N, C-alpha and C positions, 0 to 999 in steps of 0.2 A: 427513471429518466426518460424524457420524451424522445420520440424519434428525431425531432428537430435538434435537440441537445446532442444526441449521439452523432448525428450527421455533422454538426458543427465541430465537435471534437475530433472526428475522423479527418476532417479537412484542415484543421488547424495545424500549423507548423509549430511544433514545440521547440522553443529555443532556450539556450542556456542563459542564466542570469549571471552577470559578472560580479555582483555584490551578494554577499551572504544574507539570506533572509533572517530576520530577527527570530530569536527563540520565541515560541508561543508564550503568551502571558500566563501568569498564574491562573487567571480566570479561564483561559482557553484550555489549559492543562486540566483543570478541574472539570470542565465540560466534556473533554475527551474521556476522562476517567469515569465520570458518572454516566455518560451515554454508553460507554462500553459495558459497564455493569448492567445497565438496562438491557442492552442487546443480548448479553449473556444469560439473562433470566427470562426473556420474552419469547415464549414458545408460540408459534403460529399454528393454526389449525392444519395447515398443509404440511407441517414438518413431520418427518419420519420419527417414530419413537426411538429409532436406533442412533440418532445423532442429537447432539446438544444444540441449543439455540445459537451458541457461538460458532459451532461448526457449520450450521446452516448459513450464518452470515458469511463465513469463508467461501462457501459454495456460491452464494449470491455475488460476492465480490468477484470471483473468477468469471462468472457469467457476464457481469458488467464489463470486466476487462476485455473479454473476448468480443463483446458487442462493440466496444470502442475501437479495438484493433485486432481483427481476426487472426492476423499472423502470429500473435503472441501465443495462441493455442499450441503452436509447434514447439514451444519452449518446454512443454510439460508432458510427461508420460502419463501421470495419473493424478488428477485433480483432487480426488477424495482425500488421500493422506496429506497432500500439499495444503489443502484448506485447513485441515486439522493442525498442521504445523504452523501455518500463518496465524491462526487464531490463538494458538498456545503462546506464540511470541507476543502477540498484542496483549494478551492477558498478563503475561509476565511484565511487559513494559508499563502497562497502565497501573499495575499494582506495586511497581518499584518505589522505593522511598524517594521523596521529593528532594532529598539532599544530594542526589547524584549531580556531580559538577558538569558544567557546560563543556569543559575541555574533554572530560571522559566520554561524554555523550558524542561529541564530534568525532573523536578518535574511533569509537565503536561503530558509528555510522559509516565512516570512511572504510573501515575494515569490512563491514557488511557489503558495501558497494564493490570493494575489491573482489570479494568472494563471488559476486554475481558475474564477474567476467568469465568464470569457468562454465557458466550456464548459457553463455552466448546472449546475455541480455544486452540490448543496445541502450546507450545512455538516454535516448529519447523515450524509451519505454517507461522510464521512471516517472515521467510527467503524466502518464496515464493512471497511475495508482490513486492519486487524490480524487479525480472525478469518479473512478470506479468505487472507491470507498464511499463517497457521498451517495452514489446510486444505491449501493448495498445498504447503507444506513437508512435511506428513505424507505426502501422496501421492508427492512426488518423492523424499523421503529414505527412505521405508518404515521398515524396522526401525532405521535409523540415527537417526531422529527421537527426541528426548528432550523431556520437559517443560521442561527448562532451556533448550533451544534455543527452544521456543515462547515461554517467558517472556521471553527476551532480545529476540526480535523484537517481542513485544507491548510491552515497555518502550520500545524504539526507536520503535515506531509511536505510542505514547501521547505521547511527547515531540514527534515530528514533527507528528502530527495536531493537537495543541493549538496549535502555532504556525502551522500552515497555516490552521487555523480562524480565528485572529485576522486573518490577511491576507485570507482569503476574506470574512469577515463585514464587515471594514472596506471592502473593495472593493465589495461589494454595497450597503452603506450609501452609499458615495460615488457609486455609479452610480444610486442611488435605486431599486435593485431588491432589496428585502428579501424577495423571494419567488422561487420556483423556476419556471423555464420549461423546456419541452422542445424549444424551437425550434432550438437549436444543438447541435453534437456535439463531443466531445473529439477532438483531432487530435494528431498527433505534433508535439512542440515542436522 
């Protein structure tokens, strides 16, 4: 991602949408799945032999996230295992059967958002994930990256972030913590 793009995202006020984004299309889901498979097998010359290509993506994702919003670094104790956990979750999701119902997916995303309240994730942090994913995809896929791949991931992210936000905001309200604190850190689930 160019410096200009990072600067624009840093300055952008991320706002909630009132309507639920549409589920990604079958074609977008297939692009997410196939591009993730490619990310998982594409080793770069600069990669350490001790980590998988997928794990290297996770590290690139967190680098991009921290470039977009440096304060998010305070939410994490140790990025190395967190990147492995993130990419394990992505691998599991992208390999899940296509028959998973929309209602089940929405419920699981809301539960995931709710769990993020304990990590002091602010609802606006969820908007950073899509752009950080695209940045990491561009880095890891290189010339194989296409705008359609980025759009597919952003569509999947918009759907997931919307429902995670509902769970997160609901949990924060339930806990009486409608504000952001930096006292806790994200950990592997």
